[in-house]
C-alpha positions in Angstrom: 47.0 146.4 -154.0 49.3 143.8 -155.5 51.6 144.4 -158.5 54.5 142.4 -159.9 57.7 143.9 -161.3 59.9 142.0 -163.7 63.4 143.4 -164.5 66.6 142.3 -166.0 69.7 143.8 -164.5 73.3 143.2 -163.5 74.6 143.7 -160.0 76.6 146.6 -161.1 73.6 148.4 -162.4 72.0 148.5 -159.0 73.1 152.0 -158.1 71.1 153.9 -155.5 71.0 157.6 -154.7 73.4 158.7 -152.1 70.5 160.0 -149.8 68.6 156.7 -150.1 68.7 155.5 -146.4 68.4 151.9 -145.4 66.3 150.5 -142.7 67.2 148.0 -140.0 66.0 144.5 -140.5 64.4 144.7 -137.2 62.1 147.5 -138.1 58.7 147.3 -136.7 55.2 147.5 -138.2 54.0 146.6 -141.6 56.5 149.0 -143.3 59.4 146.9 -142.2 59.7 144.7 -145.3 59.3 147.7 -147.7 62.0 149.6 -145.9 64.4 146.7 -146.3 64.3 146.8 -150.1 67.2 149.3 -150.3 69.2 147.1 -148.0 68.5 144.2 -150.2 69.5 146.1 -153.4 72.7 147.5 -151.8 73.8 144.1 -150.8 73.7 143.0 -154.5 76.6 145.4 -155.1 78.9 143.1 -153.2 78.8 140.7 -156.1 81.7 141.5 -158.4 80.5 139.4 -161.4 78.2 140.8 -164.1 75.8 137.9 -164.4 72.4 138.7 -166.0 69.7 137.9 -163.5 65.9 138.1 -163.7 64.3 139.2 -160.5 60.6 138.9 -159.9 59.3 141.2 -157.1 55.7 141.4 -155.8 54.4 144.5 -154.1 51.6 144.0 -151.7 50.6 147.2 -149.9 53.8 148.2 -148.1 55.5 144.8 -148.3 57.9 143.6 -151.0 57.9 139.9 -151.7 60.7 138.3 -153.7 58.9 135.9 -156.1 61.8 134.4 -158.1 65.5 134.9 -159.0 66.5 133.1 -162.1 69.2 133.4 -164.8 68.3 135.3 -168.0 68.0 133.4 -171.2 70.9 135.4 -172.9 73.8 137.7 -172.1 73.3 141.4 -172.2 75.6 142.0 -175.1 74.6 139.1 -177.3 73.0 139.9 -180.5 69.7 138.1 -181.5 71.4 136.5 -184.5 74.3 135.1 -182.6 72.0 133.8 -179.9 69.8 132.2 -182.5 72.7 130.6 -184.4 74.2 129.0 -181.3 73.9 125.2 -181.0 71.5 123.5 -178.6 74.4 122.3 -176.5 75.7 125.8 -176.1 72.3 127.1 -175.1 71.8 124.4 -172.5 75.3 125.0 -171.2 74.7 128.7 -171.1 71.5 128.3 -169.2 73.0 125.8 -166.8 75.9 128.1 -166.0 73.6 131.1 -165.6 71.3 129.1 -163.3 74.3 128.1 -161.1 75.5 131.7 -161.0 72.1 133.1 -160.1 71.6 130.4 -157.5 74.8 131.6 -155.8 73.3 135.1 -155.7 70.0 133.7 -154.4 71.7 131.8 -151.6 73.6 134.9 -150.6 70.5 137.0 -150.6 68.6 134.6 -148.5 71.4 134.1 -146.0 71.9 137.8 -145.7 68.2 138.7 -145.4 66.3 136.1 -143.4 63.2 138.2 -143.6 63.3 138.0 -147.4 64.2 134.4 -147.4 61.0 133.6 -145.5 58.9 135.1 -148.3 60.7 133.7 -151.3 60.9 129.9 -150.9 57.4 129.3 -152.4 58.4 130.2 -155.9 62.1 129.3 -155.9 63.4 126.1 -157.6 66.7 124.3 -157.1 69.3 124.0 -159.8 68.8 120.3 -160.1 65.1 120.7 -160.7 65.6 123.4 -163.3 68.1 121.4 -165.3 66.2 118.1 -164.9 62.9 119.8 -166.0 64.2 119.7 -169.6 64.3 115.9 -169.6 62.6 114.5 -166.4 58.8 114.2 -167.0 58.2 113.7 -163.3 59.7 117.0 -162.4 57.9 118.6 -165.3 54.6 117.3 -164.0 55.3 118.7 -160.6 56.3 122.1 -162.0 53.1 122.1 -164.0 51.1 121.5 -160.9 53.1 124.3 -159.1 52.2 126.7 -161.9 48.5 125.8 -161.7 48.6 126.2 -157.9 50.2 129.7 -158.3 47.6 130.7 -160.8 44.8 129.5 -158.5 46.3 131.3 -155.6 46.5 134.5 -157.6 42.8 134.3 -158.3 41.8 133.8 -154.7 44.5 136.3 -153.5 44.8 134.1 -150.4 42.1 136.1 -148.5 40.9 132.9 -146.9 44.4 132.2 -145.7 44.6 135.4 -143.7 42.0 133.8 -141.3 44.3 130.8 -140.7 47.7 130.1 -139.2 47.2 132.4 -136.2 50.1 132.1 -133.7 49.1 134.6 -131.1 45.4 135.6 -131.0 42.1 135.2 -132.8 42.6 138.5 -134.6 46.2 137.6 -135.4 47.2 141.3 -134.8 50.2 142.3 -132.6 48.6 145.1 -130.8 50.6 147.3 -128.4 48.6 145.9 -125.5 49.5 142.3 -126.4 53.2 143.3 -126.7 53.0 145.0 -123.3 51.8 141.7 -121.8 54.7 139.9 -123.4 57.1 142.4 -122.0 55.7 141.9 -118.5 56.1 138.2 -118.8 59.6 138.6 -120.2 60.6 140.6 -117.1 59.2 137.9 -114.9 60.7 134.9 -116.7 64.0 136.3 -117.9 67.2 135.6 -116.0 70.0 138.1 -116.4 68.1 139.7 -119.3 67.9 136.5 -121.2 64.8 134.4 -121.9 65.3 130.6 -122.0 64.1 128.6 -124.9 61.8 126.6 -122.7 60.0 129.7 -121.4 59.3 131.1 -124.8 55.8 129.6 -125.0 54.7 131.0 -121.6 56.1 134.4 -122.6 54.2 134.7 -125.8 51.0 133.3 -124.3 51.2 129.6 -125.2 51.3 128.3 -121.7 49.4 125.2 -122.6 51.5 124.5 -125.8 55.1 125.0 -124.7 56.3 122.2 -126.9 54.7 123.7 -130.0 56.1 127.1 -129.0 59.6 125.6 -128.8 59.2 124.4 -132.4 58.4 128.0 -133.4 61.4 129.2 -131.4 63.7 126.8 -133.2 62.3 127.7 -136.6 62.9 131.4 -136.0 66.4 130.8 -134.5 67.5 128.9 -137.7 66.7 132.0 -139.7 69.4 133.8 -137.6 71.8 130.9 -138.4 71.9 130.1 -134.8 70.7 126.5 -134.6 71.9 126.0 -131.1 70.3 129.2 -129.7 68.9 128.6 -126.2 68.5 132.1 -124.9 67.3 135.4 -126.4 67.4 139.0 -125.4 64.4 141.3 -125.3 65.3 142.8 -128.7 65.4 139.3 -130.2 62.1 138.5 -128.6 60.7 141.6 -130.2 62.0 140.5 -133.6 60.5 137.0 -133.1 57.2 138.6 -132.0 56.9 140.7 -135.1 57.5 137.7 -137.3 54.8 135.5 -135.7 52.3 138.3 -135.5 52.6 139.5 -139.0 49.5 140.0 -141.1 51.1 138.4 -144.1 49.8 135.0 -144.8 53.0 134.2 -146.7 55.1 134.9 -143.7 52.9 132.8 -141.4 53.0 129.9 -143.8 56.8 130.1 -144.1 57.2 129.9 -140.3 54.9 126.9 -140.2 56.9 125.3 -143.0 60.2 126.1 -141.3 59.0 124.3 -138.2 59.2 121.1 -140.1 62.1 122.0 -142.4 64.8 121.5 -139.8 67.6 121.1 -142.4 66.6 124.3 -144.2 66.7 122.8 -147.7 63.3 124.1 -148.7 61.8 120.6 -148.6 60.0 118.6 -146.0 60.0 114.8 -146.0 57.5 112.3 -144.6 59.5 112.0 -141.3 59.5 115.8 -140.9 55.8 115.9 -141.6 55.3 113.2 -139.0 57.2 115.2 -136.4 55.0 118.3 -137.1 51.9 116.2 -136.7 53.1 114.9 -133.4 53.9 118.5 -132.3 50.4 119.6 -133.2 48.8 116.6 -131.6 50.7 117.2 -128.4 49.6 120.9 -128.3 46.0 119.7 -128.5 46.4 116.8 -126.2 45.3 114.2 -128.8 47.2 111.1 -127.8 45.4 108.9 -130.3 46.5 111.2 -133.1 50.1 111.0 -132.0 49.9 107.2 -132.2 48.7 107.4 -135.8 51.0 110.2 -136.9 53.0 108.0 -139.2 50.0 106.9 -141.2 48.7 110.5 -141.5 52.1 111.7 -142.6 52.0 109.0 -145.4 48.5 110.2 -146.3 49.7 113.8 -146.8 52.7 112.7 -148.9 50.4 110.5 -151.0 48.2 113.5 -151.7 50.8 116.2 -152.2 53.6 114.1 -153.7 52.0 112.0 -156.4 55.3 111.9 -158.3 56.9 110.0 -155.3 59.9 112.4 -155.1 59.9 111.9 -151.3 59.4 115.5 -150.4 57.0 118.4 -150.6 57.6 122.1 -151.0 56.1 125.2 -149.6 53.6 125.7 -152.4 52.2 122.2 -152.0 51.6 122.8 -148.3 49.9 126.1 -149.1 47.7 124.4 -151.7 46.5 121.9 -149.2 45.8 124.7 -146.6 43.9 126.9 -149.0 41.9 124.1 -150.6 41.0 122.1 -147.6 37.4 123.2 -147.9 37.3 121.5 -151.3 37.9 118.2 -149.6 34.9 118.9 -147.3 32.4 119.8 -149.9 30.9 116.3 -149.9 29.8 116.8 -146.3 26.0 117.2 -146.1 26.1 119.8 -143.4 27.8 122.1 -145.8 26.4 121.1 -149.2 22.7 120.9 -148.3 22.3 124.5 -147.3 19.2 126.0 -148.7 19.5 127.7 -152.1 17.6 130.7 -150.8 20.0 131.1 -147.9 20.8 134.7 -148.4 17.3 135.6 -149.2 15.9 133.9 -146.1 18.7 135.5 -144.0 17.7 139.0 -145.1 14.1 138.3 -144.2 15.2 137.3 -140.7 17.1 140.4 -140.0 15.1 143.2 -138.3 14.6 146.2 -140.5 15.2 148.8 -137.8 15.8 149.2 -134.0 12.1 149.1 -133.3 11.5 145.9 -135.1 14.6 144.4 -133.3 13.2 145.3 -129.9 9.8 143.9 -130.9 11.4 140.7 -132.1 13.3 140.3 -128.8 10.1 140.9 -126.8 8.3 138.4 -129.0 10.9 135.8 -128.3 10.9 136.4 -124.6 7.1 136.1 -124.6 7.1 132.9 -126.5 9.7 131.4 -124.2 8.6 132.6 -120.8 4.8 133.1 -120.9 4.0 129.7 -119.3 6.5 130.3 -116.5 5.2 133.8 -116.1 1.5 133.0 -115.6 2.3 130.2 -113.1 4.5 132.5 -111.1 2.0 135.3 -111.1 -0.8 132.9 -110.0 1.4 131.6 -107.2 2.4 135.0 -106.0 -1.2 136.3 -106.3 -2.5 133.3 -104.3 0.1 133.7 -101.6 -0.5 137.4 -101.3 -4.3 136.9 -101.0 -3.9 134.2 -98.3 -1.5 136.4 -96.3 -3.8 139.4 -96.6 -6.9 137.4 -95.7 -5.3 135.9 -92.6 -3.7 139.2 -91.6 -7.0 141.1 -91.6 -8.8 138.3 -89.9 -6.5 138.5 -86.9 -6.3 142.2 -87.0 -10.0 142.4 -86.3 -9.8 140.1 -83.3 -9.4 141.1 -79.7 -6.0 139.4 -79.5 -4.7 142.2 -81.7 -5.0 144.6 -78.8 -2.7 142.4 -76.8 -0.1 141.4 -79.3 -0.4 144.2 -81.9 0.7 143.7 -85.5 3.1 140.9 -84.5 0.3 138.4 -84.3 -1.4 139.1 -87.7 2.0 139.0 -89.5 2.9 135.7 -87.9 -0.5 134.2 -88.7 -0.4 135.5 -92.3 3.1 133.9 -92.7 1.7 130.7 -91.3 -1.1 130.6 -93.9 1.4 130.9 -96.7 3.5 128.2 -95.1 0.5 125.8 -95.3 0.1 126.5 -99.0 3.7 126.2 -99.9 4.2 123.0 -97.8 1.4 121.5 -99.9 2.7 122.8 -103.3 6.3 121.7 -102.7 5.2 118.1 -103.0 3.6 118.4 -106.4 6.8 119.1 -108.5 8.3 115.8 -107.2 5.3 113.6 -108.0 7.1 112.3 -111.1 4.4 109.8 -112.2 1.7 112.4 -112.0 3.8 114.9 -114.0 4.7 112.2 -116.6 1.0 111.5 -117.1 0.2 115.3 -117.3 2.9 115.7 -120.0 0.8 113.5 -122.3 -2.3 115.7 -122.0 -3.1 119.2 -123.3 -2.0 120.6 -119.9 1.6 120.6 -121.2 0.6 123.5 -123.4 0.0 125.7 -120.4 2.2 124.4 -117.6 6.1 124.3 -117.8 6.7 120.8 -116.5 10.3 121.1 -117.5 10.9 123.6 -114.7 9.5 121.4 -111.9 12.7 121.3 -110.0 13.2 125.0 -110.3 9.7 125.6 -109.0 10.4 123.2 -106.2 13.4 125.2 -105.2 11.5 128.5 -105.4 8.8 127.2 -103.1 11.5 126.0 -100.7 12.9 129.5 -100.6 9.5 130.9 -99.9 9.1 128.4 -97.1 12.4 129.6 -95.5 11.1 133.2 -95.7 7.8 132.1 -94.2 9.5 130.3 -91.3 11.7 133.3 -90.5 8.7 135.6 -90.5 6.3 133.3 -88.6 8.8 131.9 -86.0 10.6 135.2 -85.7 7.5 137.1 -84.9 6.4 134.5 -82.3 9.7 134.3 -80.5 10.8 138.0 -80.7 7.5 139.9 -80.8 4.1 138.5 -79.8 5.3 136.0 -77.1 7.1 138.8 -75.2 4.0 141.1 -75.6 1.7 138.4 -74.3 3.9 137.5 -71.3 4.4 141.2 -70.4 0.8 142.3 -71.0 -1.2 143.9 -68.3 -4.0 142.0 -66.5 -6.6 144.1 -68.2 -5.4 143.3 -71.7 -4.8 139.7 -70.9 -8.4 139.3 -69.7 -9.5 139.9 -73.2 -8.0 136.6 -74.4 -7.7 134.7 -71.1 -10.2 132.1 -72.2 -7.9 131.0 -74.9 -5.3 130.1 -72.3 -7.6 128.5 -69.7 -7.6 131.8 -67.7 -4.0 131.4 -66.8 -1.4 133.8 -68.1 1.5 131.8 -69.7 5.2 132.4 -69.2 7.7 132.5 -72.0 9.0 129.0 -71.0 5.5 127.7 -71.0 4.9 128.9 -74.5 8.1 127.1 -75.7 7.4 123.9 -73.9 3.8 123.2 -74.7 2.8 121.1 -77.7 2.6 124.0 -80.1 6.1 125.3 -79.1 7.9 121.9 -79.0 6.5 120.8 -82.4 7.3 124.2 -83.9 10.9 124.2 -82.7 11.4 120.6 -83.8 10.0 121.4 -87.3 12.3 124.4 -87.7 15.3 122.3 -86.6 14.6 119.4 -89.0 13.8 121.8 -91.9 17.0 123.7 -91.2 19.1 120.5 -91.5 17.3 119.3 -94.6 17.4 122.6 -96.4 21.1 123.2 -95.6 22.2 119.8 -96.8 20.1 120.4 -100.0 22.1 123.5 -101.0 24.3 123.2 -104.0 27.6 123.2 -102.2 26.6 120.5 -99.7 24.9 118.4 -102.3 27.8 118.5 -104.7 30.3 117.9 -101.9 31.9 121.2 -102.5 32.2 122.0 -98.8 35.3 120.4 -97.4 34.8 119.5 -93.7 37.2 117.5 -91.5 36.3 113.8 -90.8 34.0 112.5 -89.5 31.8 115.6 -90.2 32.6 115.4 -93.9 30.0 112.6 -94.0 27.4 115.4 -93.8 28.2 116.4 -97.3 27.4 114.8 -100.7 24.4 113.4 -102.4 23.7 110.7 -99.7 23.5 113.3 -97.0 21.1 115.3 -99.1 19.0 112.3 -99.9 18.6 110.9 -96.4 18.2 114.3 -94.8 15.4 115.1 -97.2 13.4 112.2 -95.8 13.3 114.0 -92.5 10.6 116.1 -94.1 8.2 113.2 -93.7 8.5 113.7 -89.9 8.0 117.4 -90.4 4.6 116.8 -92.0 3.5 114.6 -89.1 4.6 117.3 -86.7 2.8 119.9 -88.8 -0.5 118.1 -88.3 0.0 118.0 -84.6 1.2 121.6 -84.5 -1.9 122.8 -86.4 -4.2 120.8 -84.1 -3.1 122.5 -80.8 -3.5 126.2 -81.7 -4.0 128.5 -78.7 -6.2 131.0 -80.5 -8.3 128.6 -82.6 -10.6 126.1 -81.1 -13.1 125.0 -83.8 -12.1 122.3 -86.3 -12.7 124.4 -89.4 -10.4 127.1 -88.0 -7.5 124.5 -87.8 -7.0 124.4 -91.6 -3.6 122.8 -91.8 -5.0 119.4 -92.8 -7.1 121.0 -95.5 -3.9 122.2 -97.3 -1.6 119.2 -97.1 -3.9 116.2 -97.0 -4.4 115.7 -100.8 -0.8 116.5 -101.9 0.6 114.3 -99.1 -1.7 111.4 -100.0 -0.7 111.8 -103.6 3.0 111.7 -102.8 2.5 108.6 -100.5 0.7 106.9 -103.4 3.5 107.8 -105.7 6.2 106.3 -103.4 4.1 103.2 -102.9 3.7 102.8 -106.7 7.4 103.2 -107.2 8.2 100.6 -104.6 5.9 98.0 -106.0 6.8 98.7 -109.6 10.5 98.6 -109.0 10.3 95.0 -107.7 8.2 94.1 -110.7 10.7 95.7 -113.1 13.7 93.6 -112.1 16.0 93.4 -115.1 18.9 91.3 -116.3 22.0 92.9 -117.7 22.7 91.5 -121.2 25.7 93.5 -122.1 28.3 95.9 -120.6 30.5 98.2 -122.7 33.4 100.0 -121.1 33.9 103.2 -123.0 36.6 106.0 -122.8 36.1 108.9 -120.4 35.0 106.9 -117.4 31.7 105.9 -119.1 30.1 102.5 -119.4 26.9 101.4 -121.0 24.4 98.8 -119.6 22.1 96.9 -122.0 19.3 95.3 -120.0 16.3 93.1 -120.7 13.1 95.0 -121.3 10.5 94.3 -118.5 7.1 93.0 -119.6 4.7 95.9 -120.1 7.4 98.5 -119.8 6.6 101.4 -122.3 8.4 104.6 -122.6 9.1 107.5 -125.0 12.4 108.7 -126.3 13.9 111.4 -124.1 12.5 109.9 -120.9 14.6 108.6 -118.0 14.6 105.8 -115.4 15.8 105.2 -111.9 18.2 102.3 -111.2 18.8 100.6 -107.9 21.3 97.8 -107.1 20.3 96.2 -103.8 23.7 94.6 -103.5 25.2 98.1 -103.3 22.5 99.9 -101.4 18.8 99.0 -100.8 17.8 102.6 -100.6 19.7 104.5 -103.3 18.0 105.3 -106.6 19.8 107.1 -109.3 18.4 108.6 -112.5 19.7 107.9 -116.0 18.4 108.8 -119.5 17.3 106.0 -121.7 19.5 105.7 -124.8 17.5 102.9 -126.5 14.5 103.5 -128.8 11.0 102.6 -127.8 10.9 100.0 -130.6 14.0 98.2 -129.4 13.8 94.9 -127.5 16.0 96.0 -124.7 16.8 98.9 -122.4 20.1 100.7 -122.5 21.7 103.5 -120.4 25.1 105.2 -120.5 26.6 105.9 -117.1 29.5 108.1 -116.2 31.4 107.2 -113.1 31.4 110.4 -111.1 30.5 109.1 -107.7 30.8 106.2 -105.3 27.6 104.5 -106.4 28.4 104.6 -110.1 32.0 103.4 -109.5 30.7 100.4 -107.5 28.2 99.5 -110.2 31.0 99.5 -112.8 33.2 97.3 -110.6 30.3 95.0 -109.9 29.3 94.4 -113.5 32.8 94.4 -115.1 35.0 92.8 -112.5 32.6 90.0 -111.3 33.5 86.3 -111.5 31.3 86.0 -114.6 31.3 89.4 -116.2 29.5 90.3 -119.4 31.6 91.1 -122.5 33.2 94.5 -122.3 35.1 97.0 -124.4 32.7 97.0 -127.3 31.0 99.9 -129.0 27.5 100.8 -128.3 25.2 100.0 -131.2 21.6 99.5 -131.6 19.6 96.8 -133.4 21.8 94.3 -131.8 21.0 92.0 -128.8 23.7 89.9 -127.3 22.8 87.1 -124.8 25.3 86.4 -122.0 25.5 84.0 -119.1 23.3 85.3 -116.3 24.7 83.1 -113.6 25.9 85.1 -110.7 24.6 88.4 -112.0 23.6 91.0 -109.3 20.0 92.1 -109.2 19.2 95.4 -110.8 15.8 97.2 -110.2 14.3 99.8 -112.6 11.7 102.4 -111.7 10.1 104.5 -114.4 9.8 105.8 -117.0 9.6 109.4 -116.1 8.9 112.5 -118.2 11.6 114.8 -119.5 11.7 117.8 -121.7 13.0 115.8 -124.7 10.0 113.5 -124.8 7.8 116.1 -126.6 10.0 116.2 -129.7 7.3 114.6 -131.8 5.2 117.8 -131.5 7.6 119.8 -133.7 8.5 119.8 -137.3 12.2 120.6 -136.8 14.4 119.6 -133.9 17.6 121.2 -132.6 19.2 118.8 -130.1 22.2 120.1 -128.2 24.1 117.7 -126.0 26.9 118.7 -123.7 29.1 115.8 -122.8 27.2 112.9 -121.2 24.1 115.1 -121.6 23.7 113.8 -125.1 22.2 110.5 -123.9 18.5 111.4 -124.2 19.1 112.5 -127.8 20.6 109.2 -128.8 17.2 107.6 -128.1 15.5 110.3 -130.2 17.8 109.6 -133.1 17.2 105.9 -132.9 13.5 106.5 -132.8 13.5 108.8 -135.8 15.5 106.3 -137.8 13.3 103.4 -136.7 10.3 105.4 -138.0 12.1 106.2 -141.2 13.1 102.5 -141.7 9.5 101.4 -141.1 8.1 103.9 -143.6 10.7 102.9 -146.2 9.8 99.2 -145.7 6.1 100.0 -146.1 6.8 102.1 -149.1 8.8 99.3 -150.7 6.0 96.8 -150.0 3.4 99.2 -151.4 5.3 99.5 -154.7 5.0 95.8 -155.2 1.2 95.8 -154.9 -1.1 96.6 -157.7 -2.4 100.1 -158.3 -5.9 99.1 -157.2 -4.7 98.0 -153.8 -2.0 100.6 -153.3 -4.0 103.3 -151.6 -5.7 100.9 -149.2 -2.5 99.1 -148.2 -0.8 102.5 -147.7 -3.6 103.7 -145.5 -3.8 100.6 -143.3 -0.1 100.0 -143.0 0.6 103.5 -141.8 -2.1 103.3 -139.2 -1.7 99.9 -137.8 1.9 100.4 -136.7 1.7 99.8 -132.9 2.6 102.5 -130.5 2.6 105.3 -133.0 0.2 108.1 -133.8 -0.3 110.8 -136.4 1.8 113.3 -134.5 4.8 110.9 -134.2 5.3 111.4 -138.0 5.4 115.2 -137.8 9.2 115.7 -137.4 10.8 116.2 -140.7 14.4 117.3 -139.8 16.6 117.0 -136.8 20.0 118.7 -136.1 22.1 117.2 -133.4 25.0 119.3 -132.0 27.2 117.4 -129.6 29.7 119.5 -127.7 32.3 117.7 -125.6 35.8 118.4 -124.1 37.2 114.8 -124.4 38.1 113.2 -127.7 37.3 109.8 -126.2 33.7 110.8 -125.7 33.0 110.1 -129.4 33.5 106.4 -128.7 30.4 106.4 -126.5 28.0 106.5 -129.4 30.3 105.6 -132.3 28.1 102.7 -133.6 25.0 104.8 -133.4 26.5 107.7 -135.4 27.8 105.4 -138.0 24.4 103.8 -138.5 22.7 107.2 -138.5 25.1 108.4 -141.3 24.7 105.1 -143.2 20.9 104.8 -143.0 19.9 108.5 -143.3 20.3 108.9 -147.1 17.6 111.6 -147.4 19.1 114.1 -145.0 16.6 113.7 -142.2 19.3 114.1 -139.5 22.4 116.3 -139.5 25.1 115.4 -137.0 27.7 117.9 -135.8 30.4 117.1 -133.3 32.3 119.8 -131.6 35.5 119.2 -129.6 36.3 122.2 -127.4 39.7 120.9 -126.2 41.2 121.5 -129.7 42.2 125.0 -130.6 39.7 126.7 -132.9 40.0 126.3 -136.7 42.5 128.8 -137.9 44.9 128.5 -135.0 48.4 127.4 -136.1 48.3 124.6 -133.5 45.3 123.0 -135.1 46.0 123.9 -138.8 47.8 120.6 -139.6 45.1 118.6 -137.8 42.5 120.4 -140.0 44.4 119.4 -143.1 44.7 115.8 -142.1 41.0 115.7 -141.2 40.0 117.1 -144.6 42.2 114.6 -146.4 41.2 111.6 -144.4 37.5 112.5 -144.5 37.6 113.0 -148.3 39.5 109.8 -149.0 38.1 107.3 -146.5 34.9 109.0 -145.2 36.1 108.7 -141.6 36.8 111.5 -139.1 40.2 111.3 -137.5 39.0 112.3 -134.0 35.6 110.6 -133.7 36.3 107.6 -135.9 32.9 108.0 -137.4 31.5 109.4 -140.6 30.5 112.6 -138.7 33.0 115.4 -139.1 34.3 117.0 -135.9 34.5 120.7 -135.6 36.9 122.5 -133.3 36.1 124.9 -130.4 32.5 125.9 -129.6 29.7 126.4 -132.0 28.5 129.9 -133.0 25.0 129.4 -131.7 23.6 132.6 -133.2 24.7 131.4 -136.6 23.4 127.9 -136.0 19.9 129.2 -135.1 19.8 131.6 -138.0 20.8 128.9 -140.4 18.1 126.5 -139.3 15.5 129.2 -139.2 16.4 130.3 -142.7 16.2 126.7 -144.0 12.8 126.1 -142.4 11.1 129.5 -142.4 7.5 128.2 -142.1 8.0 125.3 -139.6 7.6 125.0 -135.9 10.8 124.1 -134.2 12.1 123.1 -130.8 15.5 123.4 -129.3 16.3 121.2 -126.3 19.1 122.3 -123.9 19.5 126.0 -124.5 16.0 127.1 -125.6 16.0 129.9 -128.1 13.3 131.5 -130.2 13.9 130.9 -133.9 10.3 130.1 -135.0 8.9 131.9 -138.0 5.2 131.8 -139.1 
């Protein structure tokens, strides 16, 4: 509830009841300001003059806000006639004197009650302004704008503002739990019961924004008229805490204003705005914004100070904060929301708990049914083979000698044969790429090939433990220690000679088995995540056993394992006929397929030698390579290639997503220097004797020729299939890129725009033809476009969400985003950038950045962080809201989300 009270009184009339107690200015809770009203009124008694004063108070719940203190238009004892008969000069003089007297009261009130001063500056005016308003049209124009702003604020009631300018938490509430944490940190940081100014940020939870916290500290200290305050007690910290954690938007805004208003004159100049911008940029680690702080300060003054008075007041800052969304309304991602948004959203919401559960199960089924039936088939096949081999040996005479140890070992061996064959298939990239283009993709989850590869590897480890463990610890001891009678049952399998334990380990079967286990143990250990990512810190020279190179070279030991496996399976003691030795039956075809794949890769890579046409060094340790396109090289957007530089290493191949479109005349990749190989490639191509041009933005549709003399050789292998390549099979796309993971989607965006440009050109050409030829030309032109098919035109909308931590990342695809925004006039593609290193929108540390962003985007159409036409959001996206929004806008379309698959399809 908010009401306003208008009263005319003299200071002597402010008599209070004797039993009307006053409250301390440091009272806690939301009742503090209301309890301070008697103190405020009692303080007026100290004025011995009987000036007529008009006081405007605003009651908001339990808070009392002083809106205005001004001189009355006439004296209390003056009659209407005498007042009317007075000359104009006398009236002006009377008003002027009254204003000066009331201002002395106002000044005293504000100095005595800092808590009230913080709420009252919005509506107060200086004496010079009030007097000049009679004659100065500039001041009159500003006062008119102030009145309109006040009226607009009254309508909105500043509800939106309560979500902003948070100093302590997302909720903005000073709960007892939060204060207890502050107390604990105070006890830890305080020295002799005093907290230093530099430790204030860490104490209130702004460890990463200490400079910004010091600005808050100084603003609050100035209210206590202690500008040189460097230490505070626990009670003063509590008082500061209550002020920054208040639920009043007015109080928050005043603190924010006071951070810039260092001279406490109720105005902030361009220099003070610039300092506040630099403070906010420092808190968010935006060095580029700090460098441009002067220009952005001038932009704010240009917008808020059209009268060129050289300063802005609190109400102007509030107007910009509450109306920043108005500056963003031109943005398509906000303005193009479906008209039936609310209706569609209600249709999406489950009606009850049963429907909610059913919806979740439906989503899980749609997402995992392909993985599910593959896993069930694999487990069923493995179980059947184990059971079949187990009962086969259980019914043999050897079972009487070695009991259940032998059937279990042989059953595990049979599963090993199957898994050693299957583990090759997920890494046959050319075969998988071809299968992706067939109808098999509807039933087989090719995107999970590496996960399936790892799962089979785990099953192999289990099989080795069971098979080798039973041999070494169970059936070998039983065989060696068996009685002559039992051994005679199987003596023919051992040439009628009872073996010893040493003999069993040193024969062909034993040596090959032990060697295979050793090699696989090395390969599998170095392939684990910690060893592959170099997370295990070992002393030199053993540290060479970690990292990607150790994983890559040790994995090639498995080629020797397959040879030993053939030998091992050919010298079985208990199997003598060729069809009983079935190892070769399992692994022959997959092994031959894998060998053919590697041969094809070797031959093709030498044929696909490319020339580097352009190198762009980008922020964030990223560089792009634009290469010549090999003859006959065809690919789809979303696919990737392998690169090899023989000058660096003749064996190392590294995968990179293609960022150029299939219709471009070149190949391009973006590489982040995160390892030795990528670092050496960057040095080789940027610091050579004849380097290509560098430090230029990545754009498409542009081919720059450079001198190729002295260029190192670069080999390309591919293309290979990836999840993103199937985007053409869906109506709506949701592309989610995390950091450098956005590279495959750049190719998709380019491809969509190339298609759109081709269709627009064909449409323009068709409009120039006669009506009799129009249908024929349209049909032929749309079907003779090379490399395209009917399904390639299916996609109607794409939503690209790029989430990154580094502001410099936006430079990687700056040219691409500008061209997308410029070419896409029909809203085919929506681009959304999210910067997680900046505090979320609504935090006081990012409030001013949000204001600048809104102004600059509205006036110049350029985002201050990305430097593109695409607006940057702060913090992480609300993915549930994103999926619901897209689902409501396209309720009867089939959609696909790449990177973070979710079910939002509606039929």
